[in-house]
N, C-alpha and C positions, 0 to 999 in steps of 0.2 A: 504283471500288468500287460495287457495287450496294447500294442502301439497302433495308433490310428493313422498316422501319416508315414512314419518311417518303416522301411522294410529291412532286408538284410544288407542293403547297400544304399542308404540314404532314402530320399523320397523319390518315387518313380512311378510313372504311369503314362497312359495315352494323353497327349496334350489337349487341353481344354475339356478334359473329362475328369471326374472323380477328384483325386488329390492334386493332379498336375495342372493347375490353373494359375492365372496371374494373381488372383486373390490369395490363393494358398502361398504363393511365393512372397507376396507382400507381407502377409502375416508372419511367415517364417523369418523374413528379414528383420522385422520388428522384434520378434521374440528372441531370435539368436543374438541380436545386438544387445538386448536387455540382459541376456544370460552371460555374455562375455564382457560386458562393461563392469568389471569387478573393482576398478580403482577410480576414485574421484579425482578431479583436478588435472586430468590429462586427456589428450585426444586419443581415441581408440580407432583402430583401422581394421578393415577386412579386405582381403584380396579375392578377386573373382576371375576364374578361368572358365572356358567353355569349349565345347566341340563345335562342329560345323552345321548343326541342325538349324533349320529356319526358325523354329520356335525358341532358339536360344536368345534371340533379340528380345522377345516378349518376356521370357522368364528373367533375363538379366535386368531389364528395365524395372520390373516389379520388385526384384530384390534390392536394387539400388535405391528405389523409393522407400522401401521398408527400412533399410539400414540408415540412410541419411535422416529419415524422419525421427529415428531413435537416437540420433547423435553420433553415428559412426561415419568416419571417412572411408571412402571406397576407392581401391585401386583396381582398375579393369585391365586384364591382360589380353582379351580377345582369345582366339583359338590357340590353346596350348594343351599338351597331354595332362592327364590327371596327376601323374607324379610330379610334373613341373609345378602345378599349383600347390601341391603339398610341400615341395621343397622350398618354394619361394615364400610360402606362409612363414616358415621359420627364418629364412634368409633375410626377409624384410622386417622381421620382428613385428609381424601383424598379430592382432589378437585372435584372429580366426581366418580360415580360408574356405572358399566355396568353389566347387566345380560343377558346372551345369552340363550334365551329360546323362544319357541312358546307355552308355558303354557300348555293348555289342548289339543292342536292339536296333530296330529299323527307325527311320526318321520320324514316324508318327509319335513315338514315345520320347519322353525326356525325363530328366531326373536332376536332383540337387544333392550333392555330397558335401558334407561339412567336415572340416578339419580344425583341430584345436591349434593353439599357438606353437605346439611342438611338431606340427605336421602330420599327426596321427589322426585317423578317423575317430569320431566320438564313440564312447561306449553306450550301452543301452540305458544306463541311468541318466546320462546327459541328454540323450534323445527324448526320454520320457519327460524330463524337466522342461525341455524346450516345447514339447507338445502341450504341456499344461499352460505354458505362457501363450502359446498360439490360440488356445481356446479361452483365455482370459480376456478381460476388457482391454483392447489394444490401446485405448486412450491413455492407459497407465504407462505405456512405453514411449509416448511422444515427449519430445524435449521442447524447451522454449525456442522461439524463432532464432535467437542469436546463437544457439547451440546446434542447429541443424548441420549435418555433416556435408562434406564436399566430395565430389566424385571426379576422378581424372584417369586418363589412359596412361598405362605404363608401356612405352614403346619397345623397351629392350628385354621384355620377359623371355621371348624366344631365345635371344642371344645368351642370356644368363643360363637358361636350362641347357643349351647346347654345350656351353663350356663345362658345366657340371658333368654332363654325360661323357664328353670326351676325356675328362680327367679321371674317369674310372679305369681307363687303360693305363698301362705303364707309359711313362713319359716318352720313351724312345720307340714305342711300338707304332707301326704304320700298317695300313691295310693295302698298301701298294701291291699290285699284282693279283688282287682278288676282284672278281666280277660278282656283284651282288644285285639281286632283284629284290626290291622292297615294295610291298603292297601296303599302302597307307590307309586303305579302307575308306578313302574320301573323308577322313576324319581329322582329329585334332593334331596329328603328327604329319600332316601332308606337306608341311614346309620343313620342319626340323629334322625328320628322319633322313630324307635324302641328303640334306645339307651336312649333317654330322658324318655320315658315311663317306661323302665326297671329300670333306675337309680332312678326314683321316687317311685319304689316299686311295680309296676304292674306286673302281669303275662301277658306277651306279646306274641301274635301270629302274626308274620309279614306275609303279603301277597305281592306278586309282588315286591320283593326287590332284584331282580337279573337282573339289566339292561344289555342289550347287544348292545346298540346303535340303535336298531330298534324297541324295544317293549314298549317304553314309551307310556303310555295312551292306550295301545292296549287291549281292552276289560277289562279294570281295572280302578281303581282310581275314582275320584269324578264324572267323566262323564259316567262311566259304573260301578256303585256300586253293581250290582246284585251278583257278586261273594262274595263281602263283606257280604251281607245279608245272603247268604247261609252258610258262614263260622261262622258267629256270632251264628246262630242256631246250627250248627254242634258242635261247641266247647262250647256251652252254656255260651257264653261270656256276660259280663255286658254291653258292648258298642262296637260299631264298628266305626272306623275312616277311611274315604277315602280321601286322598289328591289327588291333580292333579299333573301334571308333574313338575311344579316348586314350588308346595306346598304353593301357596298363596290363595288357596281355599280349602274348606272342606265340605264334606257331612257326616252326622252321621247316625248310625243305632242303634235302640234300641234292647233290648235283645230278642224281638219277631221277629226281622228281618224287622221291618218297617223303611223305610228311612226317614231322617229328613233333610230338605233343609236349606238354609241360612236364609230364612224368619223366620222359627221357632227358629233358634239359636239366631237371633237378638231379637226376641220377648222375649225369655227367659232371655237373658242377660239384656235387657232394664228393664224388671220388677224387676229383682234381684238388679240391680245397682240403680234403683230409690229408692227401699226400704232401701238400705244401704247408700243412699246419694252420690253414686259415679257417677250417670248419669248427666253429665254436661248439665246444662240448661234444663233438662228434655226433651231433644231433640234427635231424631234419624234421620240419613240421609240414604235414600235408593234410588233406581232408579225407573224409570217408570215401570220396570218389576216386582217389588215386588207386592205380592198378596194383593188384596183389603181387604181380611180378616185380614191381619197384620195391615193395616191402621185403620180398625174399632176397632180392639183389643186395639191398642195403644191409640186411642181416649178415650176408656173407662177407661184406666189406667191414663188418663190425661198426656199423653206423646205426644209431638208434633212430627209429621212426616214431613220431608222435602224431596221431590223427586228431583232427578237430571236426566240428560240424562244417557244412559247406559254406563257403564265403571267405574271401581273402581277408576280411576284417578279423575273423576268428583265428585265421592263421597268424596274423600279425600279433594279436593279443597273446596267443600261446608262445610265439617267439619271444616276445618281451618278457613274459613270465619265466620262461626256461633259459633265456640268454642265448637262444639259437640265432644264427645270422643267415640261415638259408631256409626257405619254405616256399610253399606255393600250391597250385592246383593243376590238375591234369589239363584243364581248359586253357592254360597258358599264363595264368597269373604266376609270376616268379618274383618272390620278394627277397631282395638282397639288402638286409638291413645295414650293412656297412656303407651302403650308398644311398638308400632311399627308405622312406617310411611306408611305402605302399608298393604294389606290383608295378614294375616298369619294364615294358616290352622292349624298348630300345636298349636300355642298359643291360638287360639279360642277354640280348642278342650280341652286344659288344663283348660280354664275358665269354660267350661261346666262340666268337671270332678270335679272341686272344688265344684260346686253347687250340683252335684250328691252325693258327700260325705257328704256335710253339710245337705242336705235334708233327706238322708237315704232312699229316694224313688228309685224304679226301673226306668230305663231310659224311659220306655214306659209311665210312669205317668209324669215324669218331663218334657219330651221333647214335649209333645202335649200341646202347649201353646194356640193355637187358631184353629178354624175350617176354613180351606182355602175356599175362594169363588171358585166356579167352574172356572177353567182356562184351556185353551188349548193353547199349543205352538207348532207350526210346523215350520220346516225349508225347504226352497226350494233352491236348489243349482242352480247357474247360471254360465255362461261362463264369465271369467274375461274380463272386458272391456265392457260387455253388460250393458244396462240400463233398466232392467225390470220394475222398478218403474215409468219410463216415458211412458210406454205403456198405451194407452188410455183405453183398456179393463181392465187392472189392476186398473187404477184410478177409473173406473166406479164401479168395484167390491168393492173397498175400500169405496167409497161413499155410495153404497147400504148397505154395512155392518154397517156403522155408522148409517145410517137411521134406520135399523132394530133394532139396540140396543137402539136407541131413548133415550139416556141419562140414561139407566138402566144397563149399563155395560161399559167396557172399551175395546178399540181396539187400538193396536199398531202394525204397520207394519214398519219395519226398515231394513236397510242394515247392516249386521254385519261389525264391524270394524276390525275383525281378520281373517275372512274366506269369500269366495265368496258365501255367503248365504243371503237370505232374510228371516228374522224371522217374523212370523205372530203370534201374541198373542191376545187372546180375553178372557174377563171375563164377566160373566153374567149368564143368564138362560142356562142350559146345551144344550138343543135342539137348541136354537137360535145360540149360539156361535159355535156349531158344524157345522151348516149350513154356517155361516159367514166365518169361517176359511176355510172350504172346498171350498167354491166358490172363495175366494181370492187365495188360493193355486193353484186351477185349472187354474185361469187366469194367474198366474205367470208361471206355467209350459207350458202354451200355448204361452206365450210371446216369441218373437224372442230372442234367446240367452239364454233362461232359461234351 
């Protein structure tokens, strides 16, 4: 079945348009409350975190109205990272968790991510069932006046998450002597990330930690880390850390200003964890987007690589099925299931920092784990509702591209699950993949609606 509201990572879209309206949030709150109220005779609770977008106030108010009208009590955290919301859902024994965020998107967009009582994102079956409840008569979800839920703020959510994050390092380990630049993307971790690093002993230089409702991810953070690289060199820092708007992904920067993506981080942690016996099943889970160089490197280390479709939710599902405790995406989602149920940019950075301290090496030596295979990734924006991948010229260009690669590379053309973009990725000989990607992008741009 095709989902009407949910995409690859919750409900997401431009605020006050299409699915991302207060009305949708209200209906979602009522439907999700009905879905998760599985036991009679007790109070049910939902926790809500959010990032720093202006529209978060509107979406949160609508969700609270929906949940309370259906008889659920609501605990509101305010701005906290997505992994914090997932962790505290389980820690507070809530029936479900909600994170209001559009992750790495600009402020105009927003989204709603749902977590079950175990802190994991919902599967497709659960999302389809909730969608059916959203489209049903919402009067069926309303409770009697005396059973309406209560809403209250939880003031120590940030502190709880900070203590959990710090506890992922060995008890005796300190970051004293390290100078770290951290780019908070004017997002959900703008308070907690610099505080955690400082409390662990580091000399911290925070960037983009003054959100105003409109500047989240704006020329900063994990999707635009150039400013981070410049400041690492400017302040002669040992490491740079760039988070995205909801802090579930991370990009690093070594002391020379060279950026380090999720593939390199996963390769580093996989090697270290295998050597120490921590890598469950000697297996790593990544997506189809991960570089071929990572796959070849892990093979030499006798570490199995399992690929999934794109989306950290699918990575987590595969990790749970296989028992793996390390996975992620090239974009910077790094899932460490020993510590978290979703990608956590801050905790991933802390694990790298622990290896930096143990090795005594500069970041430029530690973080260059493998030589990436030549890879090109380009995005083509299209009009919402258009079907550019159904265009015959586009299909022909993709077929011709696969023929030119002739089994000596990889080609992946897919529709983004979070934005109206077609992503075109190719790996192989540089000149060949440049031509292949260029031809496919040209066909997409010329397609109707692109």
